[in-house]
C-alpha positions as CSV (number, residue, x, y, z in Angstrom):
1,M,108.2,199.8,147.4
2,K,105.8,196.8,147.3
3,R,104.7,197.0,151.1
4,L,103.7,200.7,150.1
5,I,101.6,199.8,147.0
6,L,99.9,197.4,149.4
7,S,98.8,199.8,152.1
8,L,97.6,202.1,149.6
9,V,95.4,199.3,148.1
10,L,93.9,198.1,151.8
11,I,93.2,201.7,152.8
12,G,90.8,202.2,150.0
13,C,88.7,198.7,150.6
14,G,86.1,198.3,153.2
15,V,82.7,200.4,153.4
16,D,82.3,203.9,154.9
17,E,85.0,204.4,156.9
18,S,83.1,207.7,158.9
19,S,80.8,205.5,160.3
20,S,81.6,205.0,164.0
21,D,79.7,201.6,163.7
22,Y,82.2,200.2,161.2
23,R,85.9,199.4,161.9
24,R,88.4,198.2,159.2
25,I,90.3,195.0,159.8
26,L,93.7,195.2,157.8
27,Y,96.5,192.5,156.9
28,R,100.3,193.8,157.4
29,G,104.0,192.4,157.6
30,P,106.5,190.8,158.0
31,I,107.7,190.9,161.6
32,C,108.2,188.1,164.0
33,E,108.0,187.6,167.9
34,E,108.0,184.3,169.9
35,V,105.0,184.4,172.2
36,D,102.5,182.4,173.9
37,N,98.8,182.3,172.1
38,G,97.3,182.4,175.5
39,P,93.7,183.6,176.1
40,F,93.0,183.5,172.2
41,L,94.1,179.8,171.9
42,H,90.5,178.4,172.0
43,Y,89.8,180.5,168.6
44,V,93.0,178.8,167.4
45,I,91.7,175.8,167.9
46,E,88.4,176.5,166.3
47,F,89.5,177.9,163.1
48,R,92.0,174.8,162.4
49,D,88.7,172.8,163.4
50,M,86.6,174.5,160.8
51,V,89.5,175.1,158.3
52,E,90.0,171.0,158.4
53,K,86.1,170.6,158.2
54,A,85.8,172.4,155.1
55,T,88.7,171.2,153.1
56,G,89.9,167.6,154.6
57,V,93.1,169.2,155.6
58,R,94.4,170.4,159.4
59,P,95.9,173.6,158.6
60,T,99.2,174.2,160.3
61,D,100.3,177.5,161.3
62,K,103.4,179.4,162.8
63,L,101.6,182.0,164.9
64,K,103.1,182.9,168.3
65,S,101.2,185.1,169.5
66,I,97.6,186.8,169.7
67,S,97.5,190.0,172.4
68,Y,95.9,193.4,172.9
69,V,98.5,196.3,172.0
70,T,97.7,199.9,171.9
71,T,98.3,201.5,168.7
72,S,98.2,205.2,166.9
73,Q,95.4,203.8,164.5
74,D,92.2,204.0,166.2
75,N,90.5,202.2,163.0
76,L,91.6,199.1,163.1
77,W,90.2,196.1,165.4
78,G,93.0,193.9,164.8
79,T,96.3,193.3,162.4
80,C,98.5,190.3,161.4
81,Y,102.0,190.4,161.3
82,T,103.8,187.7,159.6
83,W,107.4,187.0,158.3
84,S,107.6,185.0,155.1
85,T,109.9,183.4,152.7
86,K,110.3,184.7,149.7
87,K,107.8,182.3,147.9
88,G,105.4,183.5,150.4
89,E,105.3,180.5,153.2
90,I,104.5,182.4,156.2
91,M,107.6,181.2,158.9
92,M,106.3,183.1,161.8
93,A,102.8,185.5,162.4
94,K,101.6,187.5,165.3
95,I,98.3,189.1,165.6
96,E,97.6,192.3,167.7
97,L,94.0,193.5,168.7
98,D,93.0,196.8,169.7
99,P,92.6,196.9,173.4
100,N,89.3,198.4,173.1
101,L,87.9,195.0,171.6
102,S,88.1,193.4,174.9
103,N,85.3,195.8,175.7
104,K,83.1,194.7,172.8
105,S,81.2,191.8,172.4
106,K,82.6,188.5,172.3
107,V,80.8,187.8,168.6
108,L,83.1,190.7,167.8
109,E,85.9,189.7,169.3
110,R,85.7,185.9,167.5
111,T,85.1,187.7,164.1
112,V,88.1,190.0,164.5
113,V,90.2,187.2,165.6
114,L,88.9,184.4,163.2
115,H,89.6,187.1,160.3
116,E,92.9,187.9,161.3
117,L,93.8,184.1,161.4
118,G,92.3,183.8,157.9
119,H,95.5,186.0,157.2
120,C,98.2,184.5,159.4
121,I,97.0,181.0,159.4
122,M,95.8,180.8,155.6
123,N,97.5,183.4,154.2
124,D,94.4,184.8,152.5
125,D,93.4,188.5,151.3
126,H,90.8,190.7,152.0
127,V,87.7,190.0,149.8
128,K,85.1,192.5,148.3
129,D,82.2,190.1,149.2
130,A,80.4,191.8,152.3
131,N,79.3,188.4,153.3
132,D,82.4,186.9,153.6
133,L,84.9,186.6,156.4
134,M,88.0,188.0,154.9
135,N,86.0,191.1,154.6
136,P,87.7,193.9,156.0
137,T,84.8,195.8,157.7
138,V,82.7,194.8,160.6
139,S,79.9,196.6,162.5
140,M,80.7,196.8,166.2
141,N,76.9,195.7,166.7
142,I,77.5,192.4,164.6
143,T,74.9,189.3,165.5
144,E,76.3,185.9,166.0
145,E,73.9,185.0,163.3
146,Q,75.5,187.5,160.8
147,A,79.0,186.1,162.4
148,N,78.3,182.6,161.8
149,A,76.6,183.5,158.0
150,R,80.0,185.2,157.2
151,I,82.5,182.2,158.5
152,E,80.1,179.4,156.9
153,H,80.4,181.7,153.8
154,Y,84.4,181.8,153.9
155,M,84.6,178.1,154.8
156,A,82.5,177.3,151.9
157,R,84.8,179.2,149.7
158,L,88.0,177.3,151.4
159,A,86.4,174.1,150.3
160,R,86.0,175.1,146.8
161,G,89.6,175.6,146.7
162,E,89.1,179.4,146.1
């Protein structure tokens, strides 16, 4: 029942879902799979480095894979799946991305992957602030400047301990 309630809350967040220019990024769990990070490893390293710079602590993670997976949900760019202890400690995680993301800009891909890493590595939830990386809505036409502003806002929030 707890997962159903969480799903209902997340379905209600984001911007106008009827707009074709927006896709939602959702967080879900739990599941576990042992796979290599592969071609997305540079995003994982970048994310860890940014978090360490913002907080002074290098995050550890249990991320096992980032991969393109076809799903029946056409309004999602990415999903983080986690397996956690009862106390909420992530023991293993994976990220699945919409294969159509590979045909979009690298800026969009980076934004989505870093957002999902916020869930899978930092165990962060969505926020309503549209200027934050952890906001679940992102434009397909996001610019590098807009993406960097969202990332900087998120890292500043981490630095403040929020």
